[in-house]
C-alpha positions in Angstrom: 82.6 61.1 98.1 83.0 58.8 101.1 79.9 57.0 102.2 80.0 58.2 105.8 81.3 61.7 105.2 79.3 64.3 107.0 77.5 67.2 105.4 78.8 70.5 106.7 77.1 73.9 107.1 78.5 77.0 105.5 79.9 78.2 108.8 81.7 74.9 109.4 83.3 75.0 105.9 84.3 78.6 106.5 85.9 77.6 109.8 87.8 74.7 108.2 89.0 76.9 105.3 89.7 79.9 107.7 87.6 82.3 105.6 84.4 84.2 106.1 81.0 82.7 105.2 80.7 85.4 102.6 83.9 84.0 100.9 82.3 80.5 100.9 79.4 82.1 99.0 81.7 83.8 96.5 83.7 80.7 95.8 80.5 78.9 94.6 81.6 75.6 96.1 79.8 72.4 95.2 76.9 71.9 97.6 73.8 69.9 98.2 70.5 71.8 98.9 68.8 70.4 102.0 65.8 72.0 103.6 66.5 75.4 102.0 70.1 75.4 103.2 73.3 74.5 101.5 75.3 71.5 102.8 78.9 70.9 101.8 80.9 67.7 101.5 84.5 68.5 102.4 86.1 66.1 99.9 84.1 67.9 97.1 85.1 71.3 98.4 88.8 70.3 98.5 88.6 68.9 95.0 87.0 72.1 93.7 89.6 74.3 95.3 92.4 72.1 94.0 90.9 72.1 90.5 91.0 68.3 90.5 89.4 66.0 87.9 87.3 64.2 90.5 84.5 66.7 90.5 81.0 65.5 89.9 79.6 66.2 86.4 77.3 69.0 87.5 80.1 71.0 89.2 82.0 73.7 87.2 85.7 74.0 88.2 86.8 77.3 89.6 88.6 79.8 87.5 90.6 82.8 88.7 89.2 86.2 88.1 91.0 88.6 85.7 91.4 92.0 87.3 89.9 95.0 85.6 87.2 93.1 83.7 83.6 93.5 84.8 81.3 90.5 84.0 
């Protein structure tokens, strides 16, 4: 994470990714809880979406869902 990288709101992340805010929730992107709201760092979001190895220790990489299986 860059030192001066801004923390983004869910709406800002949704706009950058061109998805809805509900999709941001469903993706379970790495976030920081500040004042009862989630804040996102774009470099961590991009790393999670790319499945990169540079994720923090407390972030679980995303896995694609298998169709037809209910969790």
